C-alpha positions in Angstrom: -26.7 -48.8 17.5 -26.0 -45.9 20.1 -24.0 -48.0 22.2 -20.2 -46.7 21.7 -16.6 -47.8 23.7 -15.6 -45.5 25.9 -11.7 -44.8 25.7 -10.5 -46.1 29.4 -6.9 -45.1 28.8 -5.6 -43.0 31.3 -2.6 -41.6 30.3 -1.4 -37.8 30.5 0.2 -35.4 27.7 1.8 -33.4 29.8 4.7 -31.5 27.9 2.7 -33.2 24.5 1.3 -30.5 21.7 -1.9 -31.4 19.6 -2.8 -29.8 16.7 -7.0 -30.5 16.0 -8.5 -29.6 12.0 -11.4 -28.1 12.6 -11.6 -28.1 16.5 -13.7 -25.8 17.6 -17.6 -28.3 16.9 -18.7 -31.2 16.3 -16.2 -34.4 17.1 -13.1 -31.9 16.6 -14.0 -29.7 19.6 -14.8 -32.8 22.2 -11.2 -33.9 21.3 -10.2 -30.6 22.1 -11.6 -30.9 25.1 -11.1 -34.3 26.1 -7.2 -34.3 25.2 -6.5 -30.9 26.7 -7.9 -32.7 29.9 -4.9 -34.6 30.3 -2.5 -31.6 29.4 -1.6 -31.4 25.9 -0.8 -28.2 24.6 -4.3 -27.8 22.5 -4.1 -26.1 19.2 -7.1 -26.0 16.9 -7.0 -25.0 13.3 -9.8 -23.8 11.5 -10.9 -20.7 9.1 -14.0 -19.0 11.2 -12.2 -16.9 13.2 -15.2 -15.8 15.6 -16.5 -19.4 16.0 -12.9 -20.2 16.9 -13.1 -18.1 19.4 -15.5 -19.4 21.2 -14.4 -22.8 21.1 -11.4 -22.0 22.5 -13.1 -20.3 25.7 -15.1 -23.4 25.6 -12.1 -25.8 25.7 -10.0 -23.9 28.2 -13.3 -23.8 30.5 -14.4 -27.5 30.1 -10.9 -28.6 30.4 -9.8 -26.2 32.6 -6.3 -26.1 30.9 -5.5 -22.4 29.5 -3.2 -23.8 27.0 -5.1 -23.7 24.3 -5.5 -21.6 21.1 -6.3 -20.8 17.3 -4.7 -20.2 14.4 -6.6 -20.2 11.3 -6.6 -22.3 8.3 -9.0 -22.9 5.3 -8.1 -26.4 3.7 -9.6 -25.2 0.8 -7.5 -23.1 -0.2 -3.5 -24.8 -0.6 -2.0 -21.4 -0.3 -4.2 -20.5 3.1 -2.0 -24.2 3.8 1.6 -23.2 3.3 0.9 -20.1 5.5 -0.2 -21.8 7.8 2.5 -25.1 7.6 5.1 -22.1 8.0 3.5 -20.6 11.2 3.5 -23.4 12.6 6.8 -24.7 12.1 8.5 -21.0 13.0 6.1 -20.7 16.3 5.9 -24.3 17.7 8.7 -26.3 18.8 6.8 -29.5 18.9 4.0 -31.1 17.0 3.0 -35.2 19.2 -0.1 -35.6 17.8 -2.0 -34.0 14.4 -5.7 -35.2 14.3 -6.8 -34.2 10.3 -10.4 -34.1 12.0 -12.0 -31.2 9.7 -14.4 -32.1 6.5 -17.1 -31.4 4.4 -19.8 -33.4 3.9 -21.7 -34.4 0.7 -21.5 -31.0 -1.1 -21.0 -29.7 -4.7 -18.9 -28.0 -4.8 -15.4 -26.1 -5.6 -11.8 -25.4 -3.8 -10.1 -21.7 -4.8 -7.7 -24.5 -6.7 -11.1 -25.6 -8.6 -10.9 -29.2 -6.4 -13.9 -30.5 -5.8 -14.7 -30.0 -2.5 -14.8 -33.4 -0.7 -11.5 -34.8 -2.6 -9.9 -30.5 -2.4 -10.7 -30.2 1.7 -11.2 -33.8 2.5 -7.8 -35.6 1.3 -5.3 -33.2 -0.4 -6.1 -30.1 2.0 -5.0 -32.6 4.8 -2.7 -34.7 2.3 -0.6 -31.4 1.9 -0.6 -30.5 5.9 1.0 -33.6 6.6 3.4 -33.6 4.9 4.7 -30.0 5.2 4.2 -30.7 9.0 5.8 -34.2 9.1 10.0 -32.7 9.8 7.7 -31.6 12.7 6.3 -34.0 13.6 9.7 -36.5 13.0 11.8 -34.1 15.5 8.8 -34.9 18.2 8.8 -38.7 17.8 7.0 -41.1 19.1 4.1 -39.2 16.9 1.0 -39.8 15.8 -1.2 -39.1 13.0 -5.0 -39.4 13.4 -7.2 -39.1 10.3 -11.1 -39.3 10.6 -12.6 -41.0 7.4 -16.0 -43.3 7.3 -17.3 -46.7 7.3 -18.8 -45.2 3.5 -16.0 -45.6 2.1 -16.8 -49.2 1.1 -19.7 -47.7 -1.5 -16.9 -46.2 -4.1 -12.8 -46.7 -6.4 -11.1 -44.4 -7.0 -11.0 -43.8 -11.0 -7.6 -42.0 -11.7 -8.5 -40.6 -14.1 -11.4 -38.3 -13.1 -10.3 -38.1 -9.1 -11.4 -34.5 -9.2 -15.2 -36.2 -9.3 -17.9 -33.7 -8.1 -21.4 -35.6 -9.8 -23.0 -37.2 -7.0 -22.3 -35.7 -3.5 -22.7 -38.6 -1.5 -20.0 -40.7 -3.9 -18.1 -37.6 -3.7 -17.7 -38.1 0.0 -16.9 -41.9 -0.3 -14.5 -41.5 -2.4 -12.5 -38.9 -0.3 -13.1 -41.0 2.8 -11.5 -44.0 1.0 -8.6 -41.4 0.3 -7.8 -40.9 3.8 -7.5 -44.3 4.4 -5.3 -44.5 1.6 -3.8 -42.0 2.7 -3.3 -43.1 6.2 -1.7 -46.9 5.0 0.6 -44.8 2.3 2.0 -42.6 5.4 2.3 -45.4 8.0 4.3 -47.2 5.3 6.7 -44.6 4.9 7.5 -43.2 7.6 8.2 -46.6 9.3 10.7 -47.0 11.1 10.9 -42.8 11.9 9.0 -42.6 14.8 5.6 -41.6 13.2 2.8 -44.0 13.2 -0.4 -43.2 11.8 -4.7 -44.2 12.1 -7.3 -43.9 10.2 -10.7 -43.8 12.8 -14.0 -44.2 11.9 -15.7 -42.1 14.3 -18.8 -43.3 14.1 -22.3 -42.1 12.8 -21.8 -38.3 15.4 -24.5 -35.9 15.9 -22.7 -32.9 14.7 -23.9 -30.3 12.7 -22.7 -30.8 9.0 -25.8 -30.7 8.1 -25.2 -27.0 8.0 -24.3 -27.0 5.0 -27.4 -28.0 3.5 -31.5 -26.7 3.5 -33.7 -26.5 6.1 -36.0 -29.3 5.8 -33.3 -31.2 5.1 -31.7 -30.4 8.3 -35.4 -30.5 10.3 -35.4 -34.1 8.9 -31.8 -35.6 9.5 -31.8 -34.2 13.0 -34.8 -36.2 13.7 -32.7 -39.1 12.4 -29.6 -38.9 14.4 -31.2 -37.7 17.6 -32.6 -41.8 17.3 -29.6 -43.3 16.3 -27.3 -41.1 16.0 -24.5 -40.7 19.3 -23.3 -37.8 20.6 -19.7 -35.9 19.3 -18.4 -36.8 22.6 -18.7 -40.4 21.8 -18.0 -39.8 18.6 -14.2 -38.8 19.6 -13.7 -41.7 21.9 -11.8 -43.5 19.0 -9.5 -40.6 18.1 -8.6 -40.3 21.7 -8.0 -43.7 21.9 -5.8 -44.3 18.6 -4.1 -40.2 20.3 -2.9 -42.1 23.5 -3.1 -45.9 23.9 -0.1 -48.6 23.6 -2.3 -51.0 21.9 -2.5 -49.1 18.6 1.0 -49.4 17.7 0.6 -52.8 16.0 -1.7 -51.6 13.8 0.5 -48.7 12.3 -1.4 -47.6 9.2 -5.0 -49.1 10.4 -8.7 -48.6 11.0 -10.2 -48.4 13.1 -13.7 -47.8 15.1 -15.4 -48.0 18.5 -12.6 -48.3 20.3 -10.3 -51.0 17.9 -8.6 -52.1 14.9 -12.2 -53.1 12.2 -11.9 -54.8 9.2 -11.6 -53.2 5.9 -12.5 -54.4 2.7 -10.4 -55.6 0.9 -9.7 -52.9 -2.3 -9.2 -51.2 0.3 -6.5 -52.2 1.3 -4.5 -52.2 -2.1 -0.9 -50.7 -1.5 -0.7 -50.5 -5.1 -3.4 -47.9 -5.3 -2.3 -46.2 -1.9 1.2 -45.8 -3.6 -0.7 -44.7 -6.8 -2.5 -42.1 -4.9 0.3 -40.7 -2.6 2.1 -40.1 -6.3 -1.0 -38.2 -7.4 -2.0 -35.9 -4.6 2.2 -35.1 -4.8 1.6 -33.8 -8.3 -1.6 -32.0 -7.2 -0.5 -30.1 -4.5 2.4 -29.6 -6.2 4.7 -31.8 -3.7 6.4 -32.8 -6.7 
């Protein structure tokens, strides 16, 4: 279970700008290091300034790239996302790669806008952010959007009568990860021929800090399991980097990737009608429509 492929593409990213949400820890930070090592200008977007500044120092030191910076955004707050996007568009002239990495684990909580925390952050927050930054992505074409998802999508289906489902923690997480896949597919469809491609990535089961939202006893138990079976954050970042740099992914626009290769989706997760319906519902929820 621990064996993972590594991205072997050596493409440089000099002159390119990469934005990574949640780039201060876990897979996001490792992705930032790996892309900064290729010469990219890397911006990590997260809500905790202290952790972000510490992460920026580490990324610079490990990558030997000083063109790394932090911008503040809270994906659980639509106003914060709008303010961040406005600032980004004013300051940054390029956006070549957007990596929607930040996410909430299986928790029962609510965002500042009264969305369930998993659906609100994992899907709606990134949906709004991506849409607001699309003008810059199109201007910088060819550009890419990479949405991190999880193979646990297969355990649930979306209920359009209750998109804000928040009853069983694991189920609400699974639904948010399924939403990431539909979002990727519809984004790819809408941007076809416009210079923006999109990919959904399952990074594998990774030894990251997602357990910080749970009790001490739970963290101890899960740490044992993660040590035995889960891969490192560096290994988990490989497929993200692969989709960010490799030309091999281009024929699979809107596709689902794991272990540095395209992967099969369950039939219900390939329903273009559901993807379009979710896009339209999401537009209404975040007040884009």
